[in-house]
C-alpha positions in Angstrom: -5.7 5.1 -24.4 -8.0 2.8 -22.3 -9.5 4.2 -19.2 -7.9 1.7 -16.8 -4.3 2.4 -17.7 -1.9 5.3 -18.6 1.7 5.1 -19.5 4.0 8.2 -19.5 7.3 8.2 -21.4 9.9 10.2 -19.7 11.7 10.7 -16.4 9.8 10.4 -13.1 11.3 13.5 -11.5 10.2 15.5 -14.3 6.7 14.0 -14.9 5.5 13.3 -11.3 5.1 17.0 -10.4 3.0 17.7 -13.6 0.5 14.7 -12.6 -2.9 16.0 -10.9 -4.2 12.5 -10.0 -5.0 10.8 -6.8 -3.7 7.0 -6.5 -4.3 4.4 -3.8 -0.8 2.8 -4.0 2.5 3.2 -5.3 4.5 0.1 -6.2 7.8 0.5 -7.8 11.1 -1.1 -8.5 13.7 1.7 -8.9 17.0 1.0 -10.2 19.1 -0.4 -7.1 22.2 1.7 -7.9 23.9 -1.5 -6.2 26.9 -3.4 -7.1 30.6 -2.2 -7.3 32.9 -1.6 -4.2 33.8 1.9 -5.4 32.3 4.8 -7.2 34.6 4.1 -10.3 33.3 0.6 -10.3 29.7 1.7 -10.3 30.3 4.2 -13.1 32.0 1.7 -15.3 29.6 -1.0 -15.0 26.3 -0.9 -16.5 23.1 -2.6 -15.3 23.4 -5.3 -17.4 26.9 -6.2 -16.1 25.5 -5.9 -12.4 22.1 -7.9 -12.8 22.8 -10.6 -15.6 24.9 -13.6 -15.3 27.7 -13.6 -17.9 26.5 -16.8 -19.5 23.0 -15.3 -20.1 21.6 -16.1 -23.5 19.7 -12.9 -24.2 20.5 -9.3 -25.2 18.1 -7.2 -23.3 18.9 -3.4 -23.5 20.7 -1.7 -20.6 19.0 1.0 -18.6 20.0 4.4 -17.4 20.1 5.8 -13.7 21.9 3.1 -12.0 25.3 4.6 -11.2 24.5 6.9 -8.2 26.6 6.5 -4.9 24.6 5.7 -1.9 24.2 9.3 -0.8 22.9 10.5 -4.2 20.7 7.4 -4.6 19.0 8.2 -1.1 18.2 11.9 -2.0 17.1 11.2 -5.6 14.7 8.3 -4.3 13.6 10.5 -1.6 12.5 13.0 -4.1 10.8 10.7 -6.3 8.9 8.9 -3.2 7.8 12.4 -2.0 6.2 13.4 -5.2 4.5 9.8 -5.1 3.3 10.7 -1.4 1.8 14.0 -2.8 -0.4 11.9 -5.2 -1.4 9.3 -2.7 -4.8 9.4 -0.7 -4.7 9.1 3.0 -4.2 5.5 4.0 -2.5 4.6 0.9 0.4 2.3 0.8 4.2 2.5 -0.9 5.8 -0.8 -1.6 9.4 -0.2 -2.9 11.8 -3.0 -3.9 15.4 -3.2 -3.0 18.2 -5.5 -2.6 20.4 -6.1 0.7 23.0 -3.5 -0.1 20.4 -0.6 -0.4 18.0 -1.5 2.1 19.2 1.1 4.6 19.3 3.9 2.2 15.8 2.8 0.7 14.2 3.0 4.2 15.9 6.3 4.8 14.4 7.6 1.4 11.0 6.2 2.2 10.8 8.0 5.6 12.3 11.2 4.4 9.5 11.4 1.8 6.8 11.4 4.5 5.8 7.7 4.6 5.3 5.8 7.7 7.6 2.7 7.5 5.5 -0.3 8.3 7.7 -3.3 7.6 9.8 -5.3 5.1 8.5 -8.3 3.0 11.2 -10.7 1.9 11.2 -11.9 -1.8 12.8 -15.4 -2.2 14.0 -16.1 -5.9 14.4 -19.9 -6.1 16.6 -19.4 -9.2 19.4 -17.1 -8.0 23.1 -16.6 -8.3 25.3 -18.8 -6.1 28.2 -17.0 -4.3 31.5 -18.7 -3.8 32.5 -19.5 -0.3 29.3 -17.7 1.0 25.6 -17.6 1.1 23.4 -17.5 -2.1 21.9 -14.1 -3.0 18.4 -15.7 -2.8 16.5 -12.8 -1.4 15.4 -9.1 -2.4 13.0 -7.0 -0.4 9.9 -5.0 -0.4 9.7 -2.0 2.1 6.2 -1.2 2.9 5.2 2.4 4.0 1.8 4.1 4.5 0.4 7.6 4.2 -1.0 7.8 7.8 -2.9 4.7 9.2 -3.0 2.2 6.6 -6.4 1.8 4.6 -9.1 -0.2 6.2 -10.1 -2.7 3.4 -13.7 -3.9 3.1 -13.7 -6.8 3.4 -10.4 -7.0 5.4 -7.4 -8.3 3.7 -4.6 -10.6 4.9 -1.6 -10.4 2.5 1.4 -12.5 2.8 4.6 -11.5 4.9 7.0 -13.1 2.4 7.1 -13.7 -1.4 8.3 -16.5 -3.7 8.9 -16.6 -7.3 11.8 -16.4 -10.0 12.4 -14.0 -12.6 10.7 -14.7 -16.0 13.0 -16.8 -18.2 13.3 -17.1 -22.1 10.9 -14.9 -24.2 8.9 -14.0 -21.3 11.6 -12.0 -20.0 11.9 -8.5 -21.6 13.5 -6.3 -19.0 16.8 -7.0 -17.2 15.3 -6.7 -13.6 11.8 -8.1 -14.7 9.7 -9.1 -11.5 7.3 -12.1 -11.7 3.7 -11.3 -12.5 2.5 -13.7 -9.7 4.6 -11.9 -7.0 3.2 -8.6 -8.4 -0.3 -9.8 -8.2 -0.1 -10.3 -4.4 1.5 -6.7 -3.9 -1.1 -4.8 -5.9 -3.9 -6.2 -3.6 -2.8 -3.5 -1.0 -4.9 -1.2 -3.3 -8.6 -1.5 -2.9 -10.5 -3.2 -5.9 -11.0 -0.8 -8.5 -8.3 1.5 -6.9 -5.4 3.2 -8.8 -1.7 1.7 -8.6 1.1 4.1 -9.5 4.7 2.9 -10.8 7.2 5.8 -11.6 9.5 3.0 -12.8 7.3 1.1 -15.0 10.3 -1.1 -16.8 8.5 -3.8 -18.5 5.2 -3.0 -17.2 4.8 -6.1 -14.7 3.3 -4.0 -12.2 0.7 -2.7 -14.5 -0.1 -6.1 -15.9 -0.7 -7.3 -12.3 -2.9 -4.4 -11.4 -5.1 -4.9 -14.5 -5.6 -8.6 -13.8 -6.4 -7.9 -10.1 -9.2 -5.3 -11.1 -7.2 -2.2 -10.5 -6.3 0.8 -12.5 -2.8 1.7 -13.4 -0.6 4.7 -14.1 3.1 4.3 -14.9 6.2 6.1 -16.0 9.1 4.8 -17.7 12.3 6.6 -18.8 13.4 4.2 -21.6 11.5 4.5 -24.8 12.5 0.9 -25.7 11.1 -0.5 -22.6 8.2 1.9 -22.4 7.0 0.4 -25.7 7.3 -3.0 -24.4 5.4 -2.2 -21.3 2.6 -0.6 -23.7 2.4 -3.7 -25.6 1.9 -5.8 -22.5 -0.6 -3.4 -20.8 -2.7 -3.3 -24.0 -2.7 -7.0 -24.1 -4.2 -7.3 -20.8 -6.8 -4.6 -21.3 
C-alpha cells in the first residue's frame, strides 16, 4: 500500500474506533437518508431510486445505509463524526455534505459530535433535476465545523464560499452519488499541504483522488466491497 493513502473496507462505526491516527481534516459525503415522505417509503426505496433519474443509461450498484428515519440518522451520523473528532488534530476541520432535507439534522449531528459549526458552503449543480411547478433542486450543501479555532495556514488560505460543478457523466461516473473532482479539490485545501484527509464514506474515492492531486495524504473507509475496489483503482492510478 502506498505511503500517501490507505483504504479500509468495512463499516465506519466498526472501523473508526480501531484507528490510531491523527488527521488534519475530515471530508465526507454520508448517505443522506433523504427522500420519501414516510418511513415506509424510505424503507421501500433504495438509493438508486432516490438519487438516479428514471431514464439514466447506467446500472451503477445500490448502496446500504440509506433508509434511516431522521432521528436515527442524526444519532448515527453523530456517532461517526464523534469518532472522526477524536482522530482530528486541534484546529482541524470537518466538511460534511448534505441536502436541503437533512441540513438541520446534519448540523445537529456535527455539533453533538463536538465540532464547532463554522458555516455552510452551497454546492450548485448546473445539471440537476427539474421540479414540476416548483424550484429546481440545484443545490446541495457542505457544512463546515472545526475542532476548536480553525488552523492558521501558512501561507494564509482563502477558500470559496460556494462551489459549482455537476456529477460526472458517462463512463467517468462509477458511483450513484459521485462528486466532481474539481469541487473536491477545492475542499481538501482546508487541510494543510502534506496533511492527511479522512473520509469515512469513501464511495468512489473522489475525496482521496482530490487529496492526492492537491498534495495531501488520504485515509478512507468504504462499506461496499464493490465500491471499495473501484476507489482503490482510482487512488492507485493517481499515486
